[in-house]
N, C-alpha and C positions, 0 to 999 in steps of 0.2 A: 665427499660431492657425487651425487649418482650420476652413473654414464647415460647418456639420452641416446637415443636411435642414433640421429645422426653423428654423434660424437663416435659409437661404435663403427659405423659405416667408413667415417674418415679415417680411423684407424685400421682397417681392413684393407683399404684403398692403398693407405700408404705402406704398410707391410707386402702388399704383392706389388707395390712398384718397387719397392725396394730390393726384393727378390727376383723381380722380373720373371715372374713365376708363369707366365704363358707360354715363356719359351723352355723354361725347366733348365735352369743355366746348371752345368756340369761342375761350376766352381763351388756351389752349396755343399755343406759338409755331406758326405755320404752319395753324392750324385755322380752317376757315368753314364757314360755313353752307351758302353758296351758291359755285356753282363759279366763276359770275362773278367773284367778289371774291375769291377765290381766285387766280385768272387775274392781274388786276390787281395784285395785292399782288406777286407773283412778277414779273412784268412791272418792275415800280417797283425790284425787289431787281435784277434783271438790269442795269439800266443802273450800277449801282454796281458788281456784279461785273465787267461787261464793261472798267470803267476802271479796275480794279484790277492791279497788277504780278502776276505769275506769283510771286513769292516771297510778296507777299499771300496770293494763293489757297492757296500750297501752305501756308502756316501754318493756314489754315482747316483744310485737308485733315488735318492731322499732329494739329490738336485733334480731329477727328471719328475718327481713328485711336485716341485715347487713349481717346475716351469710348465709342467700341465696345466695345473690351477692358475698360473698367470695368464696363460694363452687361452683359458678354456672357452672362454666366448668368441675369441677370433676362430679360434678350429672349428669351434661349431657353426659360426655363420658362413665360414668357408664351406663345409662340409654340405652346408643346404643350399648355397648358392652356386657352387659347382655340381652338383648330382641331382638338386630339385626335390631332394627329398627329405622328410622328417621335419623338425621344426627347431628353432634355434633353442628354447627355452629349455627344452627334454636334453639337449644334445650338451648344453652346458653342465647340466646335471649329470650326464654319464661320463664326462672327464673329471669331474670332482670325484666320482664314484671310483673311475680308475686309479685317481692319485692316491685316495685315501684307503681302500680296500685289496687293490692287487698286491698278492704275496712278493715280498722280497727273499732277503738271505734267510729269514728265519724258517724257509719253508726248505732248506737244504738241510738235512737232519743226518746223525749216525747212530745205527744201530749197534748195538755191543752185547757179546755174550762173554762172560768170565767165569772159568771154571778149573777144577783139578787138572788139566790139559792145557790150560792157558788163555789166552784172548782172542777174538775174533770180532772183527767190526765189518759193518755194510756201509760203506760210504757212495756217496753221489756224485759222479764225475761229471764234465761237459762232453758232450758230444763233439762239440768243436764250432764250424760255422752251419747254422741251420737255415734252410732254403725254407721261406713263408710265402705263402700266396693269402690276400685280403679282399675282403668285399667291397663295395661302393656304398651298403648299408650302414657299416659301422666304421670308415677306413681309419680315422684319426687314433679312434678309441683301443680300433686291433689291435695298430702298428705300437701304440703306446703300453698297453699291458702287457703283450707279446714280447715285446724288447725287456723291459722289467723281470719278467720271470725267465727269460732265457739268459741274460745278462748274470741273475743270481746263481745261476748254475754253470757259470763261466764260459757261454757261448756268446759269439757273435752273430747275425742274422742277416739274411740277404732276404730282401722284400721284391715280390713283383708284385705290386699292387692292381686292383681292378683300372683299368684306363680311363674309366669315368671318373675318377677319383684321384687322379693322379697330382694335382698339383695340392690338395689337401695332404696326402701322403708324404711328397716332398718335404713340407713346412713342418709335418711330425718328425721326419726323418732327422730333418736339420736342428730341429729343437734338442733330440735324444743326443746327438754329437756335441752340441753345445753344452749339453749339461754334464757330457762326459769329460770334454776339456775344459770347463770350470771346475770339476771337483778332482782334478789331476789326474784321468783318466785317456785313452786313446782315442784318437779320431775313430772315425767307421766302424763304432760299435754297429751300427744299423746303416745298410746300405740299398741303393735301389739302382734303377736304370731311369733317364731320361721318359724314354717312350716305352711303357711293358708292353708287351705284346704276348702272342701264342709261341712267337719264337724265342724270345728271351724265357719265359716260363719252359719250354722244353731244354734250353740251355741248362738252365739252373737246377731242372730235375736229373740230367743226366750228367751232370759234373762230379768228378772223381773226390772232387774235395767237400761234397755237401753228401753228409752220412744221414740227414734226417730232414724230413719234409713236413711242415705242417700248413693244412691247408683248411682256409677257413671262408667256405662260400657254398655253392649249389652242388647238388649231386654229381655234375658233371666234371668239376673241379676235383672232387674229392676220389672220384672214379680213376682219375688221370693220374693222381698221384699215388693212389694205390697200385697202378698197372705199372709204376715208374722202376721197380725191381730196388727201392729203397725204403727203410723203415718210413712209416707214413703214419700224421697223426691226422686223421678228418674228421672235422667238423661240419658236417651237412645239415642238409633240411630237414626242416619239421614242420609240423602242421597240428598243433596244440590244441584240442580241445578242451572245453571248463565243463565237466559233470555237477550238476545242481540237482540235489537227492531232496526228498520229502521232508526232511529232517534241518535241511538249514537254514542261516537266517537268511532269508532271501532277497530283505532289501539290502544287507550288508553285501550279500553275493553280486547283487547287481553294480553296485559300487562299486565292487573290488575288479570285477570283469572287465567294466569299461574303462575303468583306471589304468588298468594292464594292457588293456586292447589299443587305449588312443596315446601312449607313451610312446612319443617320437613317432606318432603316425602309424602306430603299427610294425616298425621297422624290425625289433629284436627278434631272433627266431624263436626266443621263449612267450613271445606274446601269444593271449589268448586269440584263434582264428577261428572259432565259432563254438557253439554249446549245446549242449545234450542235457535236458531236463527232463524229470518224469513228469507225466501229464498232469498231475493233481497239482503241481505248481507251476506251471507254464505260464498262465494267463495273469498271476501274480510277478512274476518275474518280467513278464512283458510289461506290464502296468509299471513296474518301478523302473524299468530300463527308459521308457520312454517319457514319463513326468516328472524321474526326479534325478535322471541322469542324460540330460540332454540327446537322447538318440531319436534319430529320423527314421518312421515306422516307413518302411517302402512296399508300395501297393505292387500287385504281380506284373503289373505294366512298367513299374518303376524297377523292379527287379530284371527283366528281361532286357531292358535297355541298359542297364550297368553290366549285365554280362556280355552285351554286343560289345562294349566300350572296354572294360577292364580285361576281357578275356576275347580280344579281337582275333577272328579267324581261328578261335578255338587256343590260341596261345596268351600268356601273360602279356599286358600291356604295359612296357617299362615305362613309358610316360605317366602311369598309375600308381605307381609302385610308391611307397611313402608320402602320398597324398594327402591332405586333411579332408574330411568327410564334405564340408560345402564345396570344395573345389570337385570331388567327384560327382556331386548331386549336379552341379553346374554343370557339367559334362554331358549330361543327359537333360538339360533344361530346366531344372527346377531351382529355384532362387530359396535356399535354405534359411532360417531365422542365423544370426552370429552366433547365437550359443549351440548350434550344433556341432557335436562333437564324433557322433557315430552314426551308422546306419545299422539299421536292425530290420528282420523278416524274420518269418516262422517258414520252415520247409524241409524236405527229405533231406537226409545224408547224402544222396547223391545228386544234388542240385551244385552246378557248377562252381557258386560262389562258396559254397560250403567245403566242398571236396578238395578244393584247390589251396594251397597257400599261398594268400594274394600279399600279403603284406601293406595291408590298408586297413582303416578303421571300417571293416564292414563283419558284421556278425549275424551270421543264419544261427536260427535256434531249431534244434532238432527236437522232436519230442518223442517219449519214450514211455513205453505202457508200464513199466515198474525200472526198479534200479539193475535188475540183472540185463534187463534190455536196453537201458543206458551203457552200462559197460560194455556189451556188445557192438554196440555202434558208434562208442567214442574208441575203443582201439581199432575199428574198420578207418574212423576220421583218421587216426594218427598214421596210418599208413605203413606201421611197420617200421616208422624213422628211428623210433627209441628214444626220440630227443626230448621232448617235454608235454607236461600233463598239467591238469589242475582240476581241482574237486573242492565242491564248497558243500560240508555236511557235518554234522554233529554224532555221529554214527561210528564208531571207531573200527567196527566190523566191516561196515561199507568202503572204508577209506581204506583199509587193509586189502580187501578183496579186488579194487580197484588199482589199487599200488601192484597188487601181482599181476594183474591183465596185462595192464598198461606197460609195465616194465621197461619206463622211460629212463634216462639220465635223471632229469629233473622231475620231480614231481612236488607242486606247491599246493597247500589244504590251505581253504580259508583266506585267502589272501591275494592280492593282484602279482601278477606273473614276475613283475620285477622284484619282488620280495627272494625271489633263488638269486641274484648277483647280488644280495647283500644290501640291497636299497628298502628299508623299511622291514629287511629279515637280518637273519643271523648268516653269518660265515663269510667267504671273501668274494670277491669281483672276478669274473674273467668273461670274455668275448668271444672266447676259444671253446665251444663244446662238444668235445668229440664223442657223439652218441655213435657214430657209426665202428668207431676203431676200438672204441671201450675205455676209453682214459676218463670219460664225463668232464667233468669243469678242470680245465688243465691251469696248472700254476707251475711254479719255478721248479718244482720235484718233477714235473713231468718231464722236462726237458734235459734230463740227466740220466746217466747208466749207474746202475747198481754193481757195484766192485767190493770184493770180499777180501778183506785182509786176514792172516792167518799167522799168529805166532803161537806155535805149540811149546808146552811145558813150561812157559816162561810169562811175566808181568802178570799173574795170578797174585796176588797179595793179601788173600784172605785168611 
């Protein structure tokens, strides 16, 4: 029987009532009043996890995958209700993607050399207790994805979630520990505090038992982690441009770009944040954006009003982040049709709605003289984040030139941005893309140490 909207709402209310989630009770699995207590609990759990076989860890991860799918709709709705960002349908898809495509213990591999002088192995070992900072844009997705990878490597994790998403984060952490207990593992494989703050984050980053910190968030958070004196994995900001050249299938490019830009209301850091197109196809591209992909063409006056609202006082208005296009238009007095998905306009690369990472379904189109000019403008718009970029082209030489110039952790060719996460594309899923510290798309192996084990003059049986 299909689940109706009212039934889903009833389920969410029942779950939240049972958890008394507004008060973030310390009685739930993995939730503590004090950060030091949380770290100590994770440390005890890690001793058990470290001694577990790969098969035992994989059983826990399998249970996490199942519970993630079972709770996908609840987690999606909780995330939207708590943060006011994104949309339930796309968040459900993201949770299923996490469950299906996050690597587990298969990512923990051994390298071996065998020869006349014996046998040498390189094996991946755990760091121990990992400290993790997570965002409000993808709160439960990041927590679930990170924990599966960290656990596969033999670690446990202490989270300091974004305060704006603490209810959703606590629900996800409780789910993780329930999965561990059901599969015969320990409690507290993932822990947090009732009220995460800058102070609790500081305690976590300075704690002697936290050797590694993984931060998923804005540039300020990543800078703080890299200044902690600990090993840091930093997944920071991006402003991904989508380049369209004269050889592209312009109709398909328009569809792909809008699909990627509007996915979860542009919250993913990989999502298209602007378009750079060669002059000869700009008019055709705009035509397809507006007539076939439900985009609203904003006038100069409407652009100015949008700028005043979404960049109030020159700063990003958090109340606008992750909102749908119709809501954003209503904020400037425009009653847009129900089918409108995205706001588009043409402007220079310096336009504040183009140069700023908005995380909203707003696409400014920058006109370039030719391909080389388009590359130059796209590189400028990416701001050196080296995070993500996209191109629509049938010219292999152009794609290669752009890839070398933009030098990002992710480059998607002729597809929506979400193909980079394995959604409609090959490869695994992650919600921590460490462009700043160079790890790229993180997985279980990212959260391990490499150790060399040498047996000289023995165990070579050739």
